[in-house]
PDB file of N, CA, C and O in Angstrom, chain B, residues numbered from 101:
ATOM      1  N   UNK B 101      58.543 -11.737 -11.099  1.00  0.00           N
ATOM      2  CA  UNK B 101      58.701 -11.278 -12.471  1.00  0.00           C
ATOM      3  C   UNK B 101      60.045 -10.573 -12.608  1.00  0.00           C
ATOM      4  O   UNK B 101      60.583 -10.010 -11.655  1.00  0.00           O
ATOM      5  N   UNK B 102      60.557 -10.627 -13.817  1.00  0.00           N
ATOM      6  CA  UNK B 102      61.792  -9.922 -14.123  1.00  0.00           C
ATOM      7  C   UNK B 102      61.513  -8.854 -15.164  1.00  0.00           C
ATOM      8  O   UNK B 102      60.716  -9.051 -16.082  1.00  0.00           O
ATOM      9  N   UNK B 103      62.179  -7.724 -15.006  1.00  0.00           N
ATOM     10  CA  UNK B 103      61.994  -6.676 -16.003  1.00  0.00           C
ATOM     11  C   UNK B 103      62.854  -6.955 -17.218  1.00  0.00           C
ATOM     12  O   UNK B 103      63.928  -7.549 -17.121  1.00  0.00           O
ATOM     13  N   UNK B 104      62.362  -6.518 -18.356  1.00  0.00           N
ATOM     14  CA  UNK B 104      63.132  -6.569 -19.607  1.00  0.00           C
ATOM     15  C   UNK B 104      63.768  -5.187 -19.744  1.00  0.00           C
ATOM     16  O   UNK B 104      63.183  -4.274 -20.326  1.00  0.00           O
ATOM     17  N   UNK B 105      64.956  -5.055 -19.206  1.00  0.00           N
ATOM     18  CA  UNK B 105      65.622  -3.762 -19.152  1.00  0.00           C
ATOM     19  C   UNK B 105      65.750  -3.132 -20.533  1.00  0.00           C
ATOM     20  O   UNK B 105      65.519  -1.933 -20.690  1.00  0.00           O
ATOM     21  N   UNK B 106      66.113  -3.921 -21.524  1.00  0.00           N
ATOM     22  CA  UNK B 106      66.254  -3.379 -22.880  1.00  0.00           C
ATOM     23  C   UNK B 106      64.946  -2.780 -23.377  1.00  0.00           C
ATOM     24  O   UNK B 106      64.942  -1.721 -24.004  1.00  0.00           O
ATOM     25  N   UNK B 107      63.841  -3.455 -23.097  1.00  0.00           N
ATOM     26  CA  UNK B 107      62.530  -2.960 -23.541  1.00  0.00           C
ATOM     27  C   UNK B 107      62.178  -1.649 -22.844  1.00  0.00           C
ATOM     28  O   UNK B 107      61.630  -0.741 -23.469  1.00  0.00           O
ATOM     29  N   UNK B 108      62.488  -1.548 -21.563  1.00  0.00           N
ATOM     30  CA  UNK B 108      62.206  -0.309 -20.826  1.00  0.00           C
ATOM     31  C   UNK B 108      63.044   0.830 -21.387  1.00  0.00           C
ATOM     32  O   UNK B 108      62.534   1.932 -21.591  1.00  0.00           O
ATOM     33  N   UNK B 109      64.322   0.577 -21.637  1.00  0.00           N
ATOM     34  CA  UNK B 109      65.200   1.624 -22.166  1.00  0.00           C
ATOM     35  C   UNK B 109      64.742   2.072 -23.546  1.00  0.00           C
ATOM     36  O   UNK B 109      64.780   3.265 -23.850  1.00  0.00           O
ATOM     37  N   UNK B 110      64.308   1.134 -24.389  1.00  0.00           N
ATOM     38  CA  UNK B 110      63.798   1.495 -25.719  1.00  0.00           C
ATOM     39  C   UNK B 110      62.551   2.368 -25.580  1.00  0.00           C
ATOM     40  O   UNK B 110      62.429   3.388 -26.258  1.00  0.00           O
ATOM     41  N   UNK B 111      61.630   1.972 -24.709  1.00  0.00           N
ATOM     42  CA  UNK B 111      60.405   2.761 -24.519  1.00  0.00           C
ATOM     43  C   UNK B 111      60.728   4.143 -23.971  1.00  0.00           C
ATOM     44  O   UNK B 111      60.111   5.130 -24.372  1.00  0.00           O
ATOM     45  N   UNK B 112      61.693   4.222 -23.054  1.00  0.00           N
ATOM     46  CA  UNK B 112      62.117   5.531 -22.530  1.00  0.00           C
ATOM     47  C   UNK B 112      62.690   6.391 -23.653  1.00  0.00           C
ATOM     48  O   UNK B 112      62.399   7.585 -23.729  1.00  0.00           O
ATOM     49  N   UNK B 113      63.501   5.794 -24.524  1.00  0.00           N
ATOM     50  CA  UNK B 113      64.100   6.531 -25.639  1.00  0.00           C
ATOM     51  C   UNK B 113      63.028   7.012 -26.613  1.00  0.00           C
ATOM     52  O   UNK B 113      63.071   8.151 -27.079  1.00  0.00           O
ATOM     53  N   UNK B 114      62.067   6.142 -26.919  1.00  0.00           N
ATOM     54  CA  UNK B 114      60.984   6.520 -27.836  1.00  0.00           C
ATOM     55  C   UNK B 114      60.223   7.731 -27.319  1.00  0.00           C
ATOM     56  O   UNK B 114      59.789   8.586 -28.091  1.00  0.00           O
ATOM     57  N   UNK B 115      60.067   7.790 -25.998  1.00  0.00           N
ATOM     58  CA  UNK B 115      59.309   8.885 -25.384  1.00  0.00           C
ATOM     59  C   UNK B 115      60.206  10.017 -24.897  1.00  0.00           C
ATOM     60  O   UNK B 115      59.736  11.000 -24.325  1.00  0.00           O
ATOM     61  N   UNK B 116      61.519   9.860 -25.136  1.00  0.00           N
ATOM     62  CA  UNK B 116      62.509  10.858 -24.719  1.00  0.00           C
ATOM     63  C   UNK B 116      62.427  11.144 -23.226  1.00  0.00           C
ATOM     64  O   UNK B 116      62.438  12.299 -22.799  1.00  0.00           O
ATOM     65  N   UNK B 117      62.343  10.059 -22.428  1.00  0.00           N
ATOM     66  CA  UNK B 117      62.227  10.171 -20.977  1.00  0.00           C
ATOM     67  C   UNK B 117      63.548   9.849 -20.296  1.00  0.00           C
ATOM     68  O   UNK B 117      64.234   8.899 -20.674  1.00  0.00           O
ATOM     69  N   UNK B 118      63.899  10.634 -19.300  1.00  0.00           N
ATOM     70  CA  UNK B 118      65.034  10.306 -18.447  1.00  0.00           C
ATOM     71  C   UNK B 118      64.538   9.379 -17.337  1.00  0.00           C
ATOM     72  O   UNK B 118      63.334   9.182 -17.175  1.00  0.00           O
ATOM     73  N   UNK B 119      65.459   8.822 -16.587  1.00  0.00           N
ATOM     74  CA  UNK B 119      65.054   7.991 -15.441  1.00  0.00           C
ATOM     75  C   UNK B 119      64.219   8.799 -14.462  1.00  0.00           C
ATOM     76  O   UNK B 119      63.232   8.304 -13.919  1.00  0.00           O
ATOM     77  N   UNK B 120      64.619  10.043 -14.240  1.00  0.00           N
ATOM     78  CA  UNK B 120      63.890  10.922 -13.306  1.00  0.00           C
ATOM     79  C   UNK B 120      62.477  11.171 -13.814  1.00  0.00           C
ATOM     80  O   UNK B 120      61.518  11.093 -13.045  1.00  0.00           O
ATOM     81  N   UNK B 121      62.342  11.467 -15.090  1.00  0.00           N
ATOM     82  CA  UNK B 121      61.014  11.722 -15.661  1.00  0.00           C
ATOM     83  C   UNK B 121      60.135  10.482 -15.582  1.00  0.00           C
ATOM     84  O   UNK B 121      58.949  10.581 -15.267  1.00  0.00           O
ATOM     85  N   UNK B 122      60.710   9.313 -15.867  1.00  0.00           N
ATOM     86  CA  UNK B 122      59.927   8.083 -15.763  1.00  0.00           C
ATOM     87  C   UNK B 122      59.518   7.830 -14.325  1.00  0.00           C
ATOM     88  O   UNK B 122      58.376   7.450 -14.066  1.00  0.00           O
ATOM     89  N   UNK B 123      60.426   8.032 -13.389  1.00  0.00           N
ATOM     90  CA  UNK B 123      60.106   7.837 -11.972  1.00  0.00           C
ATOM     91  C   UNK B 123      58.953   8.750 -11.555  1.00  0.00           C
ATOM     92  O   UNK B 123      58.024   8.313 -10.875  1.00  0.00           O
ATOM     93  N   UNK B 124      59.017  10.009 -11.963  1.00  0.00           N
ATOM     94  CA  UNK B 124      57.943  10.958 -11.633  1.00  0.00           C
ATOM     95  C   UNK B 124      56.617  10.524 -12.256  1.00  0.00           C
ATOM     96  O   UNK B 124      55.568  10.579 -11.613  1.00  0.00           O
ATOM     97  N   UNK B 125      56.680  10.097 -13.500  1.00  0.00           N
ATOM     98  CA  UNK B 125      55.471   9.668 -14.220  1.00  0.00           C
ATOM     99  C   UNK B 125      54.826   8.445 -13.563  1.00  0.00           C
ATOM    100  O   UNK B 125      53.605   8.289 -13.584  1.00  0.00           O
ATOM    101  N   UNK B 126      55.668   7.575 -12.977  1.00  0.00           N
ATOM    102  CA  UNK B 126      55.193   6.332 -12.364  1.00  0.00           C
ATOM    103  C   UNK B 126      54.874   6.492 -10.882  1.00  0.00           C
ATOM    104  O   UNK B 126      54.294   5.594 -10.271  1.00  0.00           O
ATOM    105  N   UNK B 127      55.248   7.622 -10.305  1.00  0.00           N
ATOM    106  CA  UNK B 127      55.046   7.810  -8.872  1.00  0.00           C
ATOM    107  C   UNK B 127      56.001   6.960  -8.043  1.00  0.00           C
ATOM    108  O   UNK B 127      55.661   6.509  -6.949  1.00  0.00           O
ATOM    109  N   UNK B 128      57.204   6.746  -8.581  1.00  0.00           N
ATOM    110  CA  UNK B 128      58.214   5.933  -7.916  1.00  0.00           C
ATOM    111  C   UNK B 128      59.395   6.836  -7.581  1.00  0.00           C
ATOM    112  O   UNK B 128      59.768   7.694  -8.381  1.00  0.00           O
ATOM    113  N   UNK B 129      59.982   6.648  -6.408  1.00  0.00           N
ATOM    114  CA  UNK B 129      61.142   7.411  -6.000  1.00  0.00           C
ATOM    115  C   UNK B 129      62.270   7.236  -7.026  1.00  0.00           C
ATOM    116  O   UNK B 129      62.518   6.125  -7.495  1.00  0.00           O
ATOM    117  N   UNK B 130      62.944   8.325  -7.367  1.00  0.00           N
ATOM    118  CA  UNK B 130      64.001   8.287  -8.378  1.00  0.00           C
ATOM    119  C   UNK B 130      65.121   7.318  -8.007  1.00  0.00           C
ATOM    120  O   UNK B 130      65.574   6.548  -8.854  1.00  0.00           O
ATOM    121  N   UNK B 131      65.566   7.346  -6.766  1.00  0.00           N
ATOM    122  CA  UNK B 131      66.649   6.443  -6.335  1.00  0.00           C
ATOM    123  C   UNK B 131      66.215   4.988  -6.470  1.00  0.00           C
ATOM    124  O   UNK B 131      67.006   4.141  -6.885  1.00  0.00           O
ATOM    125  N   UNK B 132      64.967   4.693  -6.123  1.00  0.00           N
ATOM    126  CA  UNK B 132      64.439   3.335  -6.247  1.00  0.00           C
ATOM    127  C   UNK B 132      64.371   2.924  -7.718  1.00  0.00           C
ATOM    128  O   UNK B 132      64.702   1.790  -8.064  1.00  0.00           O
ATOM    129  N   UNK B 133      63.941   3.851  -8.588  1.00  0.00           N
ATOM    130  CA  UNK B 133      63.877   3.573 -10.022  1.00  0.00           C
ATOM    131  C   UNK B 133      65.268   3.232 -10.549  1.00  0.00           C
ATOM    132  O   UNK B 133      65.419   2.299 -11.338  1.00  0.00           O
ATOM    133  N   UNK B 134      66.282   3.977 -10.121  1.00  0.00           N
ATOM    134  CA  UNK B 134      67.654   3.701 -10.561  1.00  0.00           C
ATOM    135  C   UNK B 134      68.099   2.314 -10.104  1.00  0.00           C
ATOM    136  O   UNK B 134      68.757   1.593 -10.855  1.00  0.00           O
ATOM    137  N   UNK B 135      67.745   1.942  -8.881  1.00  0.00           N
ATOM    138  CA  UNK B 135      68.098   0.614  -8.373  1.00  0.00           C
ATOM    139  C   UNK B 135      67.394  -0.479  -9.172  1.00  0.00           C
ATOM    140  O   UNK B 135      67.981  -1.526  -9.444  1.00  0.00           O
ATOM    141  N   UNK B 136      66.147  -0.240  -9.545  1.00  0.00           N
ATOM    142  CA  UNK B 136      65.408  -1.223 -10.344  1.00  0.00           C
ATOM    143  C   UNK B 136      66.050  -1.393 -11.710  1.00  0.00           C
ATOM    144  O   UNK B 136      66.250  -2.515 -12.177  1.00  0.00           O
ATOM    145  N   UNK B 137      66.368  -0.284 -12.341  1.00  0.00           N
ATOM    146  CA  UNK B 137      66.928  -0.340 -13.687  1.00  0.00           C
ATOM    147  C   UNK B 137      68.324  -0.950 -13.679  1.00  0.00           C
ATOM    148  O   UNK B 137      68.725  -1.608 -14.639  1.00  0.00           O
ATOM    149  N   UNK B 138      69.056  -0.735 -12.602  1.00  0.00           N
ATOM    150  CA  UNK B 138      70.395  -1.333 -12.527  1.00  0.00           C
ATOM    151  C   UNK B 138      70.322  -2.751 -11.951  1.00  0.00           C
ATOM    152  O   UNK B 138      71.349  -3.383 -11.702  1.00  0.00           O
ATOM    153  N   UNK B 139      69.111  -3.234 -11.746  1.00  0.00           N
ATOM    154  CA  UNK B 139      68.837  -4.600 -11.264  1.00  0.00           C
ATOM    155  C   UNK B 139      69.398  -4.878  -9.872  1.00  0.00           C
ATOM    156  O   UNK B 139      69.740  -6.016  -9.550  1.00  0.00           O
ATOM    157  N   UNK B 140      69.491  -3.838  -9.052  1.00  0.00           N
ATOM    158  CA  UNK B 140      69.943  -4.027  -7.681  1.00  0.00           C
ATOM    159  C   UNK B 140      68.774  -4.358  -6.753  1.00  0.00           C
ATOM    160  O   UNK B 140      68.983  -4.786  -5.618  1.00  0.00           O
ATOM    161  N   UNK B 141      67.569  -4.165  -7.223  1.00  0.00           N
ATOM    162  CA  UNK B 141      66.372  -4.450  -6.435  1.00  0.00           C
ATOM    163  C   UNK B 141      65.476  -5.404  -7.198  1.00  0.00           C
ATOM    164  O   UNK B 141      65.401  -5.359  -8.426  1.00  0.00           O
ATOM    165  N   UNK B 142      64.798  -6.269  -6.458  1.00  0.00           N
ATOM    166  CA  UNK B 142      63.801  -7.148  -7.057  1.00  0.00           C
ATOM    167  C   UNK B 142      62.541  -6.318  -7.313  1.00  0.00           C
ATOM    168  O   UNK B 142      62.149  -5.497  -6.484  1.00  0.00           O
ATOM    169  N   UNK B 143      61.929  -6.537  -8.443  1.00  0.00           N
ATOM    170  CA  UNK B 143      60.766  -5.750  -8.842  1.00  0.00           C
ATOM    171  C   UNK B 143      59.490  -6.494  -8.474  1.00  0.00           C
ATOM    172  O   UNK B 143      59.340  -7.675  -8.787  1.00  0.00           O
ATOM    173  N   UNK B 144      58.573  -5.801  -7.810  1.00  0.00           N
ATOM    174  CA  UNK B 144      57.290  -6.402  -7.460  1.00  0.00           C
ATOM    175  C   UNK B 144      56.317  -6.247  -8.638  1.00  0.00           C
ATOM    176  O   UNK B 144      56.474  -5.343  -9.459  1.00  0.00           O
ATOM    177  N   UNK B 145      55.325  -7.120  -8.716  1.00  0.00           N
ATOM    178  CA  UNK B 145      54.323  -6.981  -9.775  1.00  0.00           C
ATOM    179  C   UNK B 145      53.647  -5.604  -9.762  1.00  0.00           C
ATOM    180  O   UNK B 145      53.359  -5.045 -10.821  1.00  0.00           O
ATOM    181  N   UNK B 146      53.396  -5.063  -8.579  1.00  0.00           N
ATOM    182  CA  UNK B 146      52.758  -3.746  -8.473  1.00  0.00           C
ATOM    183  C   UNK B 146      53.633  -2.672  -9.120  1.00  0.00           C
ATOM    184  O   UNK B 146      53.139  -1.818  -9.856  1.00  0.00           O
ATOM    185  N   UNK B 147      54.935  -2.724  -8.840  1.00  0.00           N
ATOM    186  CA  UNK B 147      55.853  -1.747  -9.407  1.00  0.00           C
ATOM    187  C   UNK B 147      55.963  -1.908 -10.911  1.00  0.00           C
ATOM    188  O   UNK B 147      56.005  -0.915 -11.638  1.00  0.00           O
ATOM    189  N   UNK B 148      56.011  -3.148 -11.389  1.00  0.00           N
ATOM    190  CA  UNK B 148      56.052  -3.374 -12.838  1.00  0.00           C
ATOM    191  C   UNK B 148      54.805  -2.778 -13.481  1.00  0.00           C
ATOM    192  O   UNK B 148      54.885  -2.166 -14.547  1.00  0.00           O
ATOM    193  N   UNK B 149      53.668  -2.953 -12.845  1.00  0.00           N
ATOM    194  CA  UNK B 149      52.420  -2.371 -13.354  1.00  0.00           C
ATOM    195  C   UNK B 149      52.488  -0.858 -13.421  1.00  0.00           C
ATOM    196  O   UNK B 149      52.014  -0.256 -14.384  1.00  0.00           O
ATOM    197  N   UNK B 150      53.071  -0.242 -12.412  1.00  0.00           N
ATOM    198  CA  UNK B 150      53.201   1.220 -12.395  1.00  0.00           C
ATOM    199  C   UNK B 150      54.129   1.700 -13.504  1.00  0.00           C
ATOM    200  O   UNK B 150      53.866   2.716 -14.148  1.00  0.00           O
ATOM    201  N   UNK B 151      55.216   0.965 -13.724  1.00  0.00           N
ATOM    202  CA  UNK B 151      56.148   1.342 -14.791  1.00  0.00           C
ATOM    203  C   UNK B 151      55.472   1.180 -16.154  1.00  0.00           C
ATOM    204  O   UNK B 151      55.588   2.057 -17.010  1.00  0.00           O
ATOM    205  N   UNK B 152      54.777   0.080 -16.357  1.00  0.00           N
ATOM    206  CA  UNK B 152      54.065  -0.141 -17.621  1.00  0.00           C
ATOM    207  C   UNK B 152      53.049   0.971 -17.868  1.00  0.00           C
ATOM    208  O   UNK B 152      52.937   1.489 -18.979  1.00  0.00           O
ATOM    209  N   UNK B 153      52.322   1.327 -16.833  1.00  0.00           N
ATOM    210  CA  UNK B 153      51.340   2.406 -16.963  1.00  0.00           C
ATOM    211  C   UNK B 153      52.030   3.718 -17.319  1.00  0.00           C
ATOM    212  O   UNK B 153      51.557   4.460 -18.179  1.00  0.00           O
ATOM    213  N   UNK B 154      53.147   4.000 -16.658  1.00  0.00           N
ATOM    214  CA  UNK B 154      53.898   5.225 -16.936  1.00  0.00           C
ATOM    215  C   UNK B 154      54.437   5.276 -18.356  1.00  0.00           C
ATOM    216  O   UNK B 154      54.539   6.346 -18.955  1.00  0.00           O
ATOM    217  N   UNK B 155      54.780   4.111 -18.888  1.00  0.00           N
ATOM    218  CA  UNK B 155      55.295   4.042 -20.257  1.00  0.00           C
ATOM    219  C   UNK B 155      54.182   3.876 -21.287  1.00  0.00           C
ATOM    220  O   UNK B 155      54.426   3.956 -22.491  1.00  0.00           O
ATOM    221  N   UNK B 156      52.957   3.645 -20.809  1.00  0.00           N
ATOM    222  CA  UNK B 156      51.832   3.468 -21.725  1.00  0.00           C
ATOM    223  C   UNK B 156      51.900   2.172 -22.507  1.00  0.00           C
ATOM    224  O   UNK B 156      51.582   2.137 -23.696  1.00  0.00           O
ATOM    225  N   UNK B 157      52.317   1.098 -21.834  1.00  0.00           N
ATOM    226  CA  UNK B 157      52.435  -0.187 -22.511  1.00  0.00           C
ATOM    227  C   UNK B 157      51.859  -1.305 -21.643  1.00  0.00           C
ATOM    228  O   UNK B 157      51.459  -1.077 -20.501  1.00  0.00           O
ATOM    229  N   UNK B 158      51.823  -2.500 -22.193  1.00  0.00           N
ATOM    230  CA  UNK B 158      51.360  -3.667 -21.455  1.00  0.00           C
ATOM    231  C   UNK B 158      52.504  -4.211 -20.602  1.00  0.00           C
ATOM    232  O   UNK B 158      53.674  -4.066 -20.956  1.00  0.00           O
ATOM    233  N   UNK B 159      52.165  -4.828 -19.492  1.00  0.00           N
ATOM    234  CA  UNK B 159      53.167  -5.379 -18.579  1.00  0.00           C
ATOM    235  C   UNK B 159      54.094  -6.360 -19.292  1.00  0.00           C
ATOM    236  O   UNK B 159      55.308  -6.316 -19.094  1.00  0.00           O
ATOM    237  N   UNK B 160      53.539  -7.236 -20.112  1.00  0.00           N
ATOM    238  CA  UNK B 160      54.366  -8.254 -20.766  1.00  0.00           C
ATOM    239  C   UNK B 160      55.324  -7.681 -21.808  1.00  0.00           C
ATOM    240  O   UNK B 160      56.198  -8.395 -22.299  1.00  0.00           O
ATOM    241  N   UNK B 161      55.170  -6.405 -22.149  1.00  0.00           N
ATOM    242  CA  UNK B 161      56.130  -5.764 -23.038  1.00  0.00           C
ATOM    243  C   UNK B 161      57.424  -5.432 -22.298  1.00  0.00           C
ATOM    244  O   UNK B 161      58.484  -5.328 -22.914  1.00  0.00           O
ATOM    245  N   UNK B 162      57.339  -5.267 -20.972  1.00  0.00           N
ATOM    246  CA  UNK B 162      58.522  -4.853 -20.204  1.00  0.00           C
ATOM    247  C   UNK B 162      58.906  -5.852 -19.115  1.00  0.00           C
ATOM    248  O   UNK B 162      59.866  -5.623 -18.379  1.00  0.00           O
ATOM    249  N   UNK B 163      58.169  -6.952 -19.004  1.00  0.00           N
ATOM    250  CA  UNK B 163      58.468  -7.944 -17.952  1.00  0.00           C
ATOM    251  C   UNK B 163      58.182  -9.335 -18.462  1.00  0.00           C
ATOM    252  O   UNK B 163      57.432  -9.535 -19.418  1.00  0.00           O
ATOM    253  N   UNK B 164      58.803 -10.292 -17.794  1.00  0.00           N
ATOM    254  CA  UNK B 164      58.551 -11.698 -18.113  1.00  0.00           C
ATOM    255  C   UNK B 164      58.486 -12.491 -16.810  1.00  0.00           C
ATOM    256  O   UNK B 164      59.109 -12.104 -15.822  1.00  0.00           O
ATOM    257  N   UNK B 165      57.746 -13.582 -16.798  1.00  0.00           N
ATOM    258  CA  UNK B 165      57.667 -14.382 -15.591  1.00  0.00           C
ATOM    259  C   UNK B 165      59.043 -14.901 -15.189  1.00  0.00           C
ATOM    260  O   UNK B 165      59.853 -15.260 -16.044  1.00  0.00           O
ATOM    261  N   UNK B 166      59.297 -14.936 -13.915  1.00  0.00           N
ATOM    262  CA  UNK B 166      60.559 -15.466 -13.388  1.00  0.00           C
ATOM    263  C   UNK B 166      60.314 -16.927 -13.042  1.00  0.00           C
ATOM    264  O   UNK B 166      59.737 -17.227 -11.997  1.00  0.00           O
ATOM    265  N   UNK B 167      60.743 -17.831 -13.901  1.00  0.00           N
ATOM    266  CA  UNK B 167      60.450 -19.240 -13.704  1.00  0.00           C
ATOM    267  C   UNK B 167      61.224 -19.860 -12.551  1.00  0.00           C
ATOM    268  O   UNK B 167      60.928 -20.986 -12.149  1.00  0.00           O
ATOM    269  N   UNK B 168      62.209 -19.147 -12.011  1.00  0.00           N
ATOM    270  CA  UNK B 168      62.973 -19.686 -10.881  1.00  0.00           C
ATOM    271  C   UNK B 168      62.282 -19.445  -9.552  1.00  0.00           C
ATOM    272  O   UNK B 168      62.714 -19.975  -8.529  1.00  0.00           O
ATOM    273  N   UNK B 169      61.205 -18.645  -9.548  1.00  0.00           N
ATOM    274  CA  UNK B 169      60.496 -18.341  -8.290  1.00  0.00           C
ATOM    275  C   UNK B 169      59.507 -19.420  -7.953  1.00  0.00           C
ATOM    276  O   UNK B 169      58.822 -19.334  -6.933  1.00  0.00           O
TER     277      UNK B 169
END
């Protein structure tokens, strides 16, 4: 799966969350969260689920299937 970075940033803005606050809310290391958002790391379905839960949204709002996999 690929993250929809724009959707995540919009949801963070709506909730007035920093990357650090989102990482804490999701139980994800801050440095790892930064790598995910800057697309330096491949995102696992489990991590996408944690981010969606932290943002209070559905997975498909922030991710899309990676058809190249």
